[in-house]
C-alpha positions, 0 to 999 in steps of 0.5 A: 383654824381650830386648836386640833388643827393648829396642834397637828400643824405644830406637831408636824413642824416640830417633827422636822428634826433637821434640814436634810443635807444634800447627801441625805436627800439623795439617799432618801430620794433614791430609796423611794425612787428606785423601786418606782423607777423599775416598776415604771419600766416594768409597767412600760414592759407590758406595752413593750411586750405587746408591741414586740409580739405584734411585730412578730405577727407582722406590720399589719398587726403592729400598725393596727395595735398601734392605732388601738393603743394610741386611741386608748392610752390618752383616755387611760392616762387622763384617767390615771392623771386624775386618780394620781392626785391621790398621791400628793393629797395623801403625802400632804395629809401624812406630812401634816399628820392628818391620818384620818384624811388618808382613808377618805382620800383613798376611798374617794379615789375609787369613787373618782375611778368609777366616775371616770370609767362611766364617762370614758367607756362610751367614748372609747367604743367610737373608735371606728367612726372616728378613725374613718373620719380621720382617713385611717386604713379601714382594715387596720381600723377594724382590727383596732376596734376589735382590740378596744372592745375587748380591752375597755373593761380594764379601765377600772382595775387600771385606775384602781391600781393607780389609787393603791400605788399612790397610797403605798408611794405616799408611805414610802412602801414602794418595793411591793409596787415593784414586785406586783408590777413585775409579776404583771409583766410576766403574766402578760407575756405568758398570756400573750404567748398563749393567746396571740399565737395559739400555744398550749392548745389555745386558739390563735387569737392574734390581736384579740389575744393581746387585748384579753391578756392586757385586761387579765393582767390589770385585773390581777394586779389590782387584786394583788394590790388590794389584798396587800393593802387590806392585809398588811399591818401598816395599811389595814388600820386605814380600813380603806373599804370601810363605809365605802358607799358613804360619800365624802364630797370634800375629798372627792372634789379635792381629787378632781380639783387637783387631779383634773388639771393633771389629767388634762396635762397628761392628755395634752402630752399623750394627745400630742403623740397620738396626733403624731401617730395619726399624722404618721398614718397619713404617710403609710404603714411603714411610718406607723410601724416605725413610729411605734418602735421609736416611741416605745423606746423613748417611752422606756427611757421616759419611765426613769425620770417619771419614776423619779418624778413620782418620788418627787411628788411624795417628797415635796408633798411631805415637806409641803404638808409639814411646812418645810420650804427647804425640804421642798427645794432639796426634794425637787432639785434632787429629783431634777438632777437625777432625772436629767442626768439619766436622760442625757445618758439615754439620749446618747445611747439612742443616737449612737446605737439607733439601728441596733435598738430598733432591730430588737423590735422588727426582724431585720432579716425580713426584706419587707421590714427594711423601710420601717427599720430605716425610718425607726432608726432615724426617728430614734436619733431625734428622740435621743436629742429631746431626752433632756427636755423630756426628763426635765419637764416630767420631774418639774411637773411632778414636783409642782404637783407635790404642792398641789400646783396643777392648773398653771402647768396644765395651761403650759402643757396645752400651749407647749404641745398643741400651739408649739409642738403640733404646728411645728410637726405638721409644718416640718412633716408635710409643708417642708416635706421632712415627713416622719423626721419632721413630725418627731422634731415637732414633738421635741419642740413641744417638750422643750417649751414645756420643760423650760417654763415648768422648771422656771416655775419651780425655781420661782415657787416662793416668788410666785406664792406657791408656798403661801398656803403653808406658811 
């Protein structure tokens, strides 16, 4: 280790003026997390708006839109998982006061985004033959293909948003994330209302209008984030686009080294829910529509511990970068307490008010929706039961990411979701003939397994040597 690096490390360690008390850690975590939590809720509101308006079009369009998004989202989330490695890497660089690395990491985040888009685009365009092989409804598949063909160009701006959000989060600048995300939600809702239903003199494009709206919203949000980073005095000094075409192989490899397991972890989880949607598709249109409604509600609740998890990545990453084991401990457990506390409240709400909640998505006065409404309410009760496990696993996974510990959590996720969750879902859903409820119980089993293992891993982080490289 050269003298410059040693000096930077010593300066970073000396910058720890004091070990934060639990009350101060609560304030620091909350100040960082609350805009992220609301921004995550707003981000999900983009999809929620689509689901609600697809429901207004009717169960056929809701089912087709669900098939399209359940095909797109796993690939998109896998990509965002990889580019999301920018957050812990920048946080660690900031904690170690290695500011020069910040620009290089962000720049290579854009490079990684371009590589991911080149890989994913041809795969996404194969939706019709793949769904035909899986026995999905032909009419719904055709509509889903139309959606995907129009929505594919959103990949790069969507991944670029993650890169820029990671930079802003690592520097505790989260309110602008909230502002831009809310602006995106409002813009998406207006575009949906205009294009899906043919308002304000525009043609009625139905599901294709939703795809165009989603694309336009992601382009707008990326442009706004980029303008902010390039013009704000705190970030323009990084000159993130300087020498943009100059490769930095070390940081590009680091992004893929840390981010690929994150992407595969996300893919394993989202893929489980995609598989559940496909299993629902074998049961019928009402089951798919009900699954879409229940999943959207569960996803909204999930955004709160997810926002807290992102905050824990930054807090843990800062402490890890400056060599502060006590800071790591308090940052991780505080996010865990807050995340599981909320999910306990959310789960109880799902159990007590399931019928009223699903009535917001499907018109209860329409007799054609009665079966889907009943199914959605029963699914939501099961979702309420596994909320604690869902909150625990996402916060623990993000805290571990702050220490660049991503490979073992990936293995745990793959085992938990695919060797535990999916088999239980299939056995209970089809062998035991519990149908949709059985499938949702399988989802709960997979989440519970992952939660127990990852929380235990964070608790044993020192014994497992996860802090060794920063000692």
